[in-house]
N, C-alpha and C positions, 0 to 999 in steps of 0.2 A: 081463581088466583088467591083469594083470601085464605083458603085452606092452607096454602103453602107459606103464607106470611104469618100464620098464627103459631102458638106454642104447642098445638095439639100433637104434631108429629114428633117433636122433640121429646115431649112427655111420653108418648106412646113407645118410642124406641128405647128410652131409658127404662120404662116399666117392663118391657119385654126382656131386655138384657138382664136386669136385676132379678126379675121373676124366674128366668131360666136357671140362673145360678142357685137361687133359693130352692127351686123345685128339685134340682139335682140333689142338694143336700138333704131335703126332706125325704126324697125317694130312698136315699142311702140309709137314713135313720129308720124309716118304717120297714124297709126291707130287712134290716137287722133284727127288728122286733118280731117279725112274722115267723111263726113256727110251721114248717112244712110237714105235710103228712108223709111219714116215712115207713119203710118196711123194717123188719127185724134186722136186715143186713145193712142198715143205714143207707139205703138207696131210695130214690123218689118213686120207683116203680116204672120209670121210663126206660125202655130198652130199644136199642138200634142194632141193626145188622145181626140180630140174634143173640149177641152176647155183650154188647156195649151198654153198660148200665150207668145211669146218672147218679153220682154219689151226692149226699146231702152235706158236704163239708162246707163250713163257712168260708167267706173270703179271707185271705190272709190279712192280718192287721196292718202290715206295711202298705198293702194296696189301699186299704181304707184310709189310712192316714195320708198317703200320697194324694188321694182324691180330695180330701179335706184341705190339705195344704194348697193344692192347685186352685180350689175355689176361693180360698182366702187370698191367694196371690192375685186372682182375677179381680176381686173386690178392691184390693189395694191399688192395682193398676188403674182401675176405673176412677179411683179417688184422686190419683196423681196426674193422670193423662186424660186427654179428651176421648170420649167413647160413649158418653151418656147424652145423646142428643146434642144440644147446644152447650152443655157444660164443658168448660175449657180445661178443667183439671186444676188442682191446687198448685202445680208447678208452672202453669202457663205455657207449656211446651207447644210449639207448632212446627210443622215441617218447613214452612216458609222461613221462619226465623233460624232454624238449624241450617238450612241451605245458605242463608245470608251470612251466618257466622262462619261456615266452612269457606265460603267465597272470600270473606274478609281475611281469614287465616291464611288462605292460599295466596292472596294478594300480598300480604305482609311477608310471606316466606320468599316470594320471588321479587320483591321490591328491589333488593340490591342488584339483581340481574338487570333490571331496567334503568337503574339509577344513572349509569354512565351514558345512556342514550338521551336522557332528558334534557341535557344542556346542549346537545348537538342539533344542528339544523336538519330539516327533513332531507335535504340533498345529501348531507354527510351520512345520515343514518342509512339512506338508501344504498350507500356504497360500502356499508359495513356488512361483511358476510354473516357474522353472527346475528346481527339485528335482522337481516333479511330471512335467515332461517327461522327465527322466532316469528317474524311477521307472516311468513308463509303458513306456519302452523295455525296462527290466529285466523288467518284468512280461510284456510281449509275447514276449520272448525265452525266458523261463523258465517262467512260470506259465500262460500262455494255452493251452498245449497241453492242459491238464486243465480249467482253470476257464473257458476260453473267452476270446475277445478282449474281450468285454463284461463279463467276470468274473462272469457269472451262472451259471456252472457247468453241470451236467447230471446225469443219473442216476449216482450214485456220486461226484460231484465237487461240493463245497459251493458255493453261491451266496455270493459275498463282498460283495454289495451290500445285504443284507437285515437286518443286525443279528442274525442267528441264528447263534450261534457254539458249536461243540461244546466247545471248550476255553476259551472266553472271548474277548472282543473288545477288551480293553484294548490300548494300544500295546505294552506290555511282553510280554503273552502272544502277540500277533501276531508280534512279532519273534522270540520264543522258538520259536514254531511253525515259522516260516520257517527259522530257523537250525538247529534240532535235528531238525526233521521230526516226524511223528506216526505212530504205528501203532495204529489203532483196531481193537480185537478184540471181537466179540460171539460168545461160545461158542454152539454148538448147544444148545438148551434143550428140544427136543421131548420127549426121554425124561424129563427132570426134571419137566416139566409133566404128562405122562401120556399119554393116548390122543390120536389125531388129532382126536377130537371135542373133547377138552379144549383142544387147540391152537387149534381154530377158535373156541372160546368166548373164549379169551384174546385172539385177534386182533380179535374184535368188541369186546371191552372196551377194547382199545387204541384202536380207531377211535372209540369213544364219548368218549374223553378229549378229543379235538379237535373233537367235534361232527360228525365225518364220517359218511357213510352207514353204518349198521350194523344188526344184528339185536339189538334191545333185550333179548330173552329170553336169547340166547346171551351178550350182554355181561354181564348180571347173573350168569349162571352162571360166567363166566370171571373175575369180580372176585377171588374167593378165590385162584385159581391165579396171579393176577398177582403174588402175593407173591414168586414165583421171580424175576420181572423187577425187582421193586422194589429189590432189592439194589443195582442200578446206577442205575436210572431214578428211584428214589425212590418212596415210597408214593403220591404224587400223580401220578407219571409226568412230573415236570417236569425230569428229567435231572440230570446231575452233571458239571459241567465238569472236576472233578478227574480223572475217568477218561474224559472224552470221550463220556459217555452222552447221547444226544440227548433233547431235550424232546419228549415225545409228545403234548403238549396244544396245540401251535401250528399243527397242520395243515401242517407243512413236512416232506416225506418225502424223504430223501436217496437212498434205494434203491427208491423206488416205493411207491405207496399202494394201498389196497384190501385186501380180505380175503386174496386169494391171495398178494400180495406180502409181507404181514406174516407169514402162515403160513410162507412159504418162509424168511423171515429167522429166525423162531423155530426152525424145524427144522434149517436148515443153518448158521446163524450167518454171520458176515462178518468178513473181515480186510481192512481198508482202510489203505493206507500212503501217506503223503506223504513224499517223500525230503527229507533234510536238505540245505540249501544252503550250509552254513558253509564247505565246501571249495571252493565255486565263487565266492563273493563275499567281499570284505573286510568288516569290521564296519561301516565307514562306508557301504558300498553296501547292506548289509542294513538299516541304519537308514533310508536313503532309500526302499528297497523297502517296508519295513514301514509307513512313513508313507503311501506311496501306497495300499497295501491298506487301511489304516485310513481313509483319506479316502473310499474308495468307498462306505462306509456311514455316514459322518459328515458329510462336506462335500457334502451333497446339492445345494447351490446351484452347485457348481463343475461 
C-alpha cells in the first residue's frame, strides 16, 4: 500500500505524459532533417500494385504547424488544468466544483418557482397541483430508484403509501428523514437469545404478534426470550419511532415475513441506510418533496 501513498506514480504519469509530447516534437524535427534515398524521378523506390510509387514530397507546412500548435495547446492545457499526476493546474479547476457551481446556479434560477411554497404548510402544499407536479418529478428523479415509481417500495425499501412509518409520518419528521437521512441498525441477537431453538421460538412469538401463521407452542416458549427484543420494539412489540424500531404487530414486513426470514434477521441483524438529501436540494425543494411524500399516504383522494 505504501507504493500507492507515495509520489512515485504521480511523477511517473507526469513524466510519461510530458515525455510523450516532447518525443513527438523531436520526431517531427529529426524526420524533417533526414534526407531520404531517392531515385531520379523523386520517388523512394517503393512500388505497390505494379505502378503505385511512393513520392518523396515533404509534409505540407500547414500540417507541420498544426501538429506543433496541437502540442503547444496540450502543454498549455496541462499547465492550466489537472492532468500531470497530482498537479491540480494553475486554475484550480475540478469537476466536483464545476458540478457544485452548476447546481448552485440551477437552484438560484428555480428559486422564484419554489418561493411561493416556502411559506405554505405541508398540508396546503400537498393540495397545490403545481407543487405536487414538481414534487413528483423530484421524487421520480431521486427517490423512485429505491421506493419505486409508485412509492410502494419493495423488500428492504419502505412503502410510502400505507401510513406505516419507522420514524414517524408527520410532515416535520418526513422532511427531517429526507434531509438528514436515516441509518437503521438492528444488531445480531442470536447469541443473546440463546440456542437456535430459542431463536426459532422467538421468531414464532414475533409472528404471533401480528396474527401471522405460527407454531403456537413455540410462540409461547419464545415469549420470555422476547425480552431481548423488547428493548427496542417494546414489550408489546409495537415498535419505537425514536430509534426506528418497526411495529411487529401490523403484519407489515420490510425485510420479508415467515419463520426463516425472521430467524435470519434475529441471527444476522440488519443495517439499512437512507442517504441524506440536504446537499442535493435547497430547503424549499425539500419542503415540496416532503409535502409530496406526505400526500402519498394522506391525500388518498388525489
